[in-house]
N, C-alpha and C positions, 0 to 999 in steps of 0.2 A: 391613783384614785380608786381603781377597782378593788385594791386590797383594803382600803379604808371602808368602802361600802360593804365588803364581805364581813369585816369585823363587826360592823353595826348590825348586819343581819344575824350574826351568831349571838350577839348580845340581846337579840329580840327587838331591836329598834327597826322601825319601818323606813321605807324610802319615799322620798318625794316623787311627784310625777316626773319631774325633769331628770332626777337621778335614775328612775326606771328606764327612761328613754336612752340615757347614756349607756347603761349596761346592755340594753337590747342592741343598740347600734354597734357597740364594741364587739359583742359576741358575733353579730351578723357579719361584720367585716372580717373578723378572724376566720369565720367559717368559709367565706368566699375566698380569702387568701389561701387557705389550706386546699380548697378545691382547685384553684388556679395552679398552685404549685404541683398538686397531684397530676393535673392534666398536662402540665409542662413536662414533668418527669416521664409521663406515659408517652408523650409525643417524641421526646428525645430518646426514649428507650426502644422505639420500634422503627422499622424501616418505612420510608415514605412510599405511598402507593404510586403507581405510574402516573395517575391523574395529578397528584400533588406535585410530583417531580416536574411534569410538563408545565403545570401552571406556574410553578416557581421559576422555571427557565424563561417563560414568556414575560413574567413580571421583571425578571432581571434584565432582559433585553430592553424592555421599555424604559426602565430606570437608567440603564446604561446609555441610552440615547440622550437622556437629559444630562447625564454625567459627562458624555463626550462634548455636548454643547458647552458645558462649563469649561472643559479643557480648551476648546477652540477659542472661547471668548476671554479666558483669564490667563492661560499659560502659553499660548502659541504666539502668532504674529502680533496681536494687540499688546501683549506684555513687552515684547522686544521693542516695538515701536513706541511704547510709552516711555521706556528707558531712553530711547533715542530722542524723544520729544522733549524730555526734561534735561537733556544734555549730559547723560551718564556716559562714562568712559567705556571703552571696549572691555576693560578688565571687569568693571561692574556688571556689564551685560553678560560676560562669560561666567561670573560668579553666580548670577541668578540661575543659570543652568547647573552650575557645580553644586550649589547648596541643595538643589532638588535631588541630586544623586547622593551626596554625602548624607542627607537626611535619612537615607534608607538604613543607616546603622541603627536607627530607632526600632527597626523591626525585630531585632534580637531580644531586647528586654520586653518589648510588647508581646512577642510570641511566647516567651516564658510565662508571662502573666496570663495570656489568653488561654493557654493549655490548662490552666488551673481554675478558670471561671466556669460557671454553670452554663453560660450561653455566649457563644461567640458573637451572635447577632447583637445582643445588648452591649457587649463590650465594644464592638465595632461602631455602633451608633453613638455611644457616649463620647467617642473621639472624633468621628467623621462629621457629625453635625456641627459642632463648634468650629471645626476646620473650615467648613464652607461659609459659615457666618462671618468669618474674618474678612471675606471679600467685599463686605459692605463698606469697609474702612477706606479703600482707595477711591470709592465713589465720591467721598467728601473731598479728598485731595484734588481730584480732577475738576470738581465743580467750583471749589473755593480757593485753591492755591494757584500760584503762578509758577511757570516752569523754572526749576532750579535743580542743580545736581543733588542737593540735600534731599529732595523728594525721591530721587533715585535710590539714595542710600536707605531712606526709610522704607521704600518699597522692597528693597533687598532684605531688610529685616523681616518684613511681613511675609515675603515669599519663604524665608527660612523657617519661621514659626509654622506657617501653613504646611510646608513640606514635612517638617518633623511630625506634625499631627497626622498628616496623610500617611506617612510611612509607618507610624505606630499601629495603624489599623489595616495595612495592606496584607500582611501575612495571614491574619485571621480571615480576611475576605477571600483570599485565594484558597485557603484551606476549606472554607465554607463552600465555595463554588466547586472545588474539585470533588468534594463529597456529594454535592447535589447532582452534578452532571454525570450520567453513566459513562464509563470509560470507552465503550465501543462507539460513542457518538461525540466524543469531546472535540475532535478536530472539526466536525461538521457544525457543532454548536458554536464554538468560538469564531469560526469563519462567518457563520450567519450573524452572530452578534456583532462582529466587526462590520459587516456589510450595513447593518441597520444603524449602528453608531456613527459610521463614517458618513452616512446620509444626513444624519443630524449635524455632523461636523460641517458638511457642505453648506447646509442652510445657514448655520451659525456664521460661517465665514462670509457668506453673501451679506448677511445682516451687518456684520462687523465692518466690512468694507464700505458699505453704504453709510453707516453711522460715522465712521472716521473721516470720510471724504465730504460729508455734508457740511453746509454752512449753518452755524447756530448763532442766533442773535445778530445776524448780519455780519458775522465775522468769518473770515476764511478758515479752513481747517488748520492751517499753520499758525493761526493767531489765538486759538482757543483749545481747551482740553475737554469741552463738554461731550464730544463724541466718545472719548475714553471713559468718561463718567457713566454714560448710558450703557456702554459695552460692559463695564464691570458690574453695573447694577443688574443687568439682565443675567450675567454669569452667576452672580450670587443667588438670585431667585431660582434659576434653573438648577444650580448645584445643590441648594438646600432641598428642593423638591425631590431630587434624585435620592437623597439619603432617606427621606421620609418614605418614599415609595418602596425602597428596598426592604423596609420592615415587613412587607407582605410576603417576602420570599422565605419559605420554611428552612429551618436549620436541621439537617439530618444528623447532627452530632449525637453520639451515643451518650448514655448516662454518665460515663466516666472515661477519661483518657489516660493511657499508660504514660508514666514518666520514664525517661531513659536513665534516670539516676541523677548523678551529680551534674553540676552546671557544665563543666568541661566535657563530660561525656555526652551531654545533650548537644553541645556545639560540634563535637567531632563525629558523632554517629552518622549524619548524612554523607560526610566526605569519605566514609569507608567504601561507599559505592563509587568506584572510579569514574563511571559514566556521569554521575552527578558532578564530580569535580571537573571533568572536561567540559561539560555543558556550561557550568558556571564561568570557567575561565574563558571559553570561546565567546560567550555573550558579553562578558566583561570587556574584553578587548574590542569586540565589534561595536559596542555602545561607546567605548572610549573614542574610536575613530569617527563615529557619527557626531560626536561633540564638535568636531572640526567644522561641521556644516551648519552650526547654529547661527552663523553670521551672514547667511545668504540674503536675508531681508535687509539687513543693514547695508550690505554691499550694494544691493539693487537701489536702495533709497538714496545712498550717498554718491555712488559712482555712476549709476545709470539713470538717475532722475525719475525713478519709478514712483507712481502714485500709490496711495493705500489701496485703491481699487485694483491696481495691477498686482499688488502683493496678495490681495484676496483672491484674485483670479488664479494665481499659482496654487494657493491653498485649496481652492475649489477643484482645480484639475487633479490635484493629488487625492482629494476626497472622492472624486468620481472614479478615479482609477482604483482606489481601495474598495469602493462599493462593488464595482464590476468584478474585480479580482476575487474579492471575498466570496461572491456568489459561486465562482468557479472553484475556488479552493474548498469550499464547503462540500462540493461534490466529489473531489478527487483526493483530498489530503489524507483522509483515513485509509484510502486504498493504496496509495503510493508508499506511504510510510513517512512519519514526521522527520526522521533523521535524514532520509533521502531528499525530501523536499527542502529542508533547511540547508543542506550542503549545496544543492542546486541554486538556492537563493544567494548564498554567500559567493558563489561563482559569478552569477549573472548580474546581481544588483549593482555592484560597483561600476560596471560598464557604462551605466547611464550617467555617471558623474562626468564622463567625457563631454556631455552636452555643454557644460560650462566653458569648455575650451573651444568647442566647434561652433558656438553661436556667432551670428554675424553682427556687424556694427550697423548703426543707423536705425531708422524707424520705418515702420510699414503700416499702410492703411489696410485694415481688415474689411474688405468689401463685402464679405458674406455675413457680417454681423450688423445688427440694427444700428443706425447712426454712423456706420463705417468709421470706427474709432482708429486713431493713429497710436500705435504702441511701439515701444522699443523692440528691436529685433530679438534681443535676448529674452524678453518676456514672451514673445510669440513662440520661440523655440522651446523655452523651458516649460511652458504650459503643456506642450506635447510630450516632452521628456518626463515631466512629473507625472503625467497620466500613466505613462508606461512603467516608469520606475516604481510607482506606488504599488503596482501589482506584485512586485518582488519584495520590496521593503516591508510591506504590511504582512507578508507571509512569514517573514522571519520572526515577527512578534508573535504570531500564532504558534509557530513551531517552538518558540522559547517556552511558552506556557505548557504545551503538551509534552515537550521533552523533559522539562523540569518535573512535571507531575509523574511522568513514567519512570523517573529515576529515584522516586521517593516512596516510602511506605506510608500507609494511612495513619498508623499510630504516631508517627513523628512528623507528619506532613507540615503542620503549622510552623514548627521550628525550621524544617528544611527549606520551606519557601522563604522564611525570613532570612536565613543564611544566604540563600541564592540571591535574593534581591539586594541584600546588604552588600555582598561581595561584588555584585555587578555594579551597584551604585557607586561604591568606593572606587572601583577601577575606572569607571566611566567618568567620574567626577573631574578627573584631570583633563579630559578632552576639551571642554569649553574653556578652561583656564588657559591651556596651551593655545587654543584657537584665538582667545582674546589677546594673549600676549603677542602672537604673530600679527594680529590685526593692528594693535597699537604700534608695533615696531615697524611694520611695512606699509601702513596706510599712507598713501601719497608718494610712496617710493616708485622710482621709474626703473622698470626692468629693461634690459637691452634687447629684448625680443617680444614679439607679439604672438598671439594665438593664430592658428592656420587661416582663419577668415578675417583677420584684422582686429579682433578684439584685444584690447590691452591686457597683458598678463599682469595680474595683481596678486595681493595676498590671498584672495579667495580661491583663485585657480590653484595656488600652491597648497591650500588646505584641502582642496578636492583631491589632488594627487596624493597627499598624505593619507587621506581616508582610503583610497583605493589600495595603496601599498600595504597599509596595516591590515586591512581586511583580507587581502589575498595571502600575504606572507606570514601572518601570525594567527588571525582568528580562524581561518579556514583549516589549516593543519590541526589546530586544537580540536575543532569540531569533528574532524574525520577520525579522531581517536575514539569517539563514542562508538560503542559496539552496535552493529546493525541488528535489528530485530529479524528473526528468521522469516517473517512474512513480508518484509519490506522488499521493494524492488531495488536492485543495485543501481548506483548512480550512473554507471556506464550505459544503462538502458536508455538514458535520455540525452546522451552526448553523441554528437556526430551528425545525425540526420534530423534537422528541424521538422521536416514534413512528417517523419515517423512520430515525433513527439506530439505534434498537433493532431495527428490521426489517433493517437492513444487518448489524448484529452477528449477529442470529439466522441470517441467510443464510450468513454466513461460517462460523459454527459448524456449520451443517448441511453446508456444502460440505466442511469439514475432517473431519467425523466420518462422512460417508457411506461405507458399505462395500458395500452391495448395489448391483446394477446400476440398479435402479429409483430408489433413493434418490439415488445419485450423478447419474443423468440428470436427476432432478427438481431437484436443487440447482443443477446447471449451467444448466438452463433458466431458473430463477429469477434466477440471477446475470446471465444475458444480458438478461432482461427488465428488470432494474434497472440494467443497464449499469454493473456494478461493475468499474471499470477496474483496481482493485488486485489482481485475481485473474488477470490476463492470463497471468502466468508460470505459475500453476498450470494454467490451461487449456491452455497450450502443451504441457505434459506429458501432458494427457489426450487429445491427438491420437493418441497411441500406446496408448490404453487397449485391453485385450483385447475389450471389448464394442463392437460396431458401433453400438448405440444410444447409448452414451456418446460415442463419437467423433462421431456425427452431431449430437448436442446440443451438443457442444463447438464444432464448426464454426459452427453457427447462433448460438451465444452470442458467439463472437469477431466474427462479422459484425455483430451488433447493437451490440456495444461499440464496434467500429470505430475505436479509437485507432491510432496509427501502429504501436505494438507488436503490437496484435491483427492488423492487416493484414499485417505482416511475417510473423507466425506462419503465417497462412493461405497467403501466397505461398511461403514455404519448404516448406510441405507440398505445395502444388500442383506445385512443381518436383521433388518426390520421385518417381522413376519407379515405385516400388513402392506408391505411395499408391492406396487404393481409395476416396478421397473426392473425386475431381476434380470431379464434377458438383455435389456439394453445396458444395464450397468456392467454385466459380464462382457458384453461386446466392447464397451468403453475401456475396460481393463486389459484388453488384449496386449496392448503395447506397454503397459505399466509393469515392467519386469522387476518385481519385488518379492522377497520370500513371504511376506504377510499376505500378498495377493494369492499366491499358490495355496497357502493354508486356508484362506477363506473360501476359495473355489472348491477345494477338496471337501471342506466341511459342508458346503452347500450342495454338492453333487448328489448324495443319496436321496434327498428330499425334494429335489428340483423337478419341475414339470419337464415335458419332452423338449420344448423349445429352449428352455434354460439349460438343460443338459447338453443340447447341441452347442450352445454358445460357450458353455463351460469347457467342453472338449476342445473347441477351437482355441479358446483362450489359454488353456493349459499347454497346448502345442506351441503357441507363440511364446509362452514363458520360458520354455527350454529347461524346465526343472525335472530331473529324473525321478523325483518323488511321485510324479503324476503317471508314470508308466503303468504300474500295476492297477491302479483304479481305472485307467483307460482300457486296459485289457479286459477287466471285468465288465466294463460297460459294453465293449465289443462282443463279448461272449453272451450276454444276457439281454441286450436290447433288441426290440423288434421294430424300432423306428428306422426307416431308411435314412432320414436326415441325421439321426444320432449316430448310426453306423458309419455313414460317410464322414462325419466330423471326427469321430473317434479314430478312424483309419488315417485321416489327414494329420491329426495330432500325433499319433504314434509314429508316423513317417517323419514329422518334424523333429521328434525326439530321437530319431534314429534307432528305434527299438526293433532290432532285426528279428527277434523271436515273434513279433506280431505277425510275421508272414504266415506262421502256422495257424493262425486264427483268421487272417484276412482271406487267404486263398479259398478255404471251404465256403466262407460267406459269399465270395465273388462267384464261385461256380454254382452255388445253390440258389441264388436269388434270381427272380424273374423280372426284376426291375432293371431296365437297361441303363438308366442313369446311375443307379447304385453300382452296377457292375463296372461301369466306366470309372466312377469315383474310387472304388476299391482297387481297380487296376492301376490307377495313377498312384495311389498310396503304396501299393506293392512295388511299383516301379521306382518310387523314391527310396524305398528301403533296399532294393536290389541294385540300384544304380545311383548315379549322381542326381541330386535333388533337382527336379525340374526338367531334366533331359528327356525322360520318357513322355511327359506331357507334350513337349515340342515334337518328338518323334511321331506320336499318335496324331496330333493335329495336322502335321505335314503329310502324313500318309493318307489322311482323309481327303486332302486336296489333290494329291498326286501319288496314287498307289504305285509302289515299286520305284519311286522316284529317287531324288537326290538323298533324302534322309535315310531311306532304306539302304541305298547303295553305300552311303557313308559308313553305316554300321558294318556291313560285310567287308568294306575296304579295311577297316581297323583289324578285323579278325584275320583277313587275308595277309596283311602286312606282318602281323605278329607271327603267323605261321611260316611265312617265307623266310623269316630270320633263321629258322631252324631247319630249313629244307635241305641243306647240304652238310649239316653237322651230325652230332651224335644222335639227335632225335629225328633223323631224316625220315625214317619209316613212319613214325607217328605223325610227322608234319604232312607227308603225302596223303595219309588217310584223312587228316583234317581238311586238306584242300579238296579232296573228293566230296566230303560231306558238305562243304560250303557250296560247291557247284550244284550239287543235287538239291540243297536247301533253297537256293535261289530259284532254280527251275520249278520246284514244287510250289513255292510261295507265289510266283508269278502266274502259275497255272491254277491256283486256288485249291491245291491239294493240301489242306490244312492238317489232316490226320498224318500224312507223310511227314509234314514239317515237324510235328511233335517228336516222332521217333528220331529224325535226323538231328534235331536239336539236342536230344539226350546223348546220342552217339558223338556229336561234335563236342559236347561239353567234356566227355571223358577223354576224347582225343586231345583237345586243347589242354586239359589238365596234365596229360602225360607229356605233352610237348613243353609246357611252361615249367612243370615241376620235375621233368626228366624221370617220370615214372615208367615202369615196365608195363607196356600195354598187353603183354602176354599173360598177365595175371588174370585170374577170374574177375569178371566184371564186378561181381558183388564185393570181392575182396579189395579190388582197386577203389571201388566207391567208398567202402568203409574206411579205407586208409585216408582218402582225400577228405571225407566228411569230418573225421576226427581232427584233422589239421586246420580246417578252414570253415568258420561259421558261415561266412558269406556264401561260399560254394555249396555248403550243405543245404542252405535255405533255397538256393536257386535250383539245384538238382532235385530237391524234394518237390518243388513247384512243378518242374517238368514231369516228374513221375506222377504227381497228382493229376496233371493235365492229361496224361496218357491213359490213366485208369478211371477217369471220372465218368465217362459215358455221356457227358453233356455235349451239346452242339458247340463245336469249336467256332471261335471268332478270330478275326484278324488281329484284334487287340491282344489276344492271348499269345499268339506267335511273336508279335512284336515285343511282348514283355520278355519272352525267353531270349530273343536276340539281344534286347537291351541289357539283360543280366549278363550274358556272355561277353558283350563288349566291355562293360565296366570291369568285370573280373579279369579279363585279359589285360586291360589297361593298367590294372594294379599289379599284375603278376608276370607279365611278359618279360619284364626286365629290359636292359639296354640292347 
């Protein structure tokens, strides 16, 4: 029409008033459409802001609550009981679960198409909304039809069509959500989402149980299907609302997506990652075994005379367990590691299946509940078991999402997710079929034995045992083949001591929930003391905390944890020119013996303040790296700080740098600071003798002068000399023994100057004895000969010579240092 009007305009013919409005509206709509497309391209071509991402996640959780209500009302207990109500066979009931799994094969063609559309969100809505509308159909069956197995078969067809449509949009939804939720909080987000959605599940199951057990039109629940009609009506309304609400969630998809090439290349690309393959196989087998448990409601209804409200109570206890557990998992899952968590769940969850074998027979009156209802014993027990087991089974679902996402790349994630869910669905599809066949074959059969507490052993207990064995013997080994992330805790950390595990979980919860300065600092300190490696990333953020106390505790905790990630976090902060934690960081790095730590400390040393230099010197000594020797010597020669000098001396002693004696002794003799003199004396003692022994000698002599410690040193020297008293070196040995007697008398008399000379003579005599040297040589010639042969002896005799010619006021510590040197040298050289 526009072309015809344009030709009339070119021919000089006018337009009518109506034709002008048509042209105006058409051009206006075209302009608006172009602007919308431009805005859409701009939105898809940019990154979402944090506010947009957060808002999208909140809307997703709200919509997910409605979606979970639909699942609870349409696909769980009410669906199974509807099949049972219309008289469907066990095979049909099993097929209703099987088709839901097999339908996942639709994800592959849907994913191929979704990767080529401009908007995943619109593609998803075009399939998901009709899929939910289908559930208005069983409302009419329940209201107007009578129970008949043919209705069960028709319901199976509807479930199949609905499942195919749901699967067609699943991969695009997961890809959409994986791109929306930041990777660092995925575990927390999915756990929080599950907590909210399971709360919706809980409320929905309460409503379902009430509707199914209520009397409608004066007819008992077993005589009408009105309750089922109301349940399916509510499910269809809530499910459709979920899809509409999801349209408010932004799609962070980029303007275009890369294709992996040919069809088969697209299919095989994700499986080139072996971890993706093992995750898919493990969860396929796991879900296959879970299919055996789909008949628990039928078993309880037929074999234990359970009411619909009893079945709802079981579902409610499961939902409550999921809500509570999801809150806990949201705090700790990202810190422990998704693979580790999943392996632990595969180990622990099947244990709870034993509840079906250990439940008692008979009924019990629950006095603590309003109305004091009487329920079968197995219902009471399984309510408790379901509450506990839900904490573990729900976590496997969370781990499946995060592990699958972690083993895929963003460019091919839609197809990878489709392949994963398809493979898992196909593998798990056989589970309900096998379970249904076992139920049809063994229902009513009499086994020759009973469970431990008298409950008859039936097909259901057999299915439970099959689930446990398949989970432990096949699914668990497959999952353990997935490579562990370097930041994950090893599984062995959580095995063995349950109290330790609960303590770790408690500390994580405290760490996550701390808001005050004192609580946060205490939580960080406990995390460091327990060496919780999985919170290193959180501690890294706390290095910029507003509180100095929190920052200091964080540095100390990272130093105690001492993993490579923790050390790197400290080194990065140390390199920050604006950091106010340098000295504390260096102190925390003392025990982190790594080459990169030494390099960072040596680089920091020239520009550091006095306190930090002191800490660097001590840290370098603890590192034991010989590269630090020369910088420490330079620090010793040029520093004027007593603290720095003492620390440098201690570090050089730890490194065993014997030539440091030639710098330490002048510093010790020249300083007027008594504490520095003692510190340097200890450092010299560690270099001239065994590390730590001079400190012990000095402290014992302060308590008991001339006592056991002093006598012990002389006894060592005396024994070594006595060995040669009757041999070839008898003359030298006798001279040494005389010097020893005179030294002891002079020391006890306080004649320290005499002690210095006697120590020098004793050293030469002992050297002649131990090395069989000729004592008739000139003293200087003998000394030169010994010095050239022994660096240790050279440093010790040089010290004694400096002591004799220093002119300083002598102290007892100086004499003890000489005796300590001689003792160690004799122990090394006296021989047998």
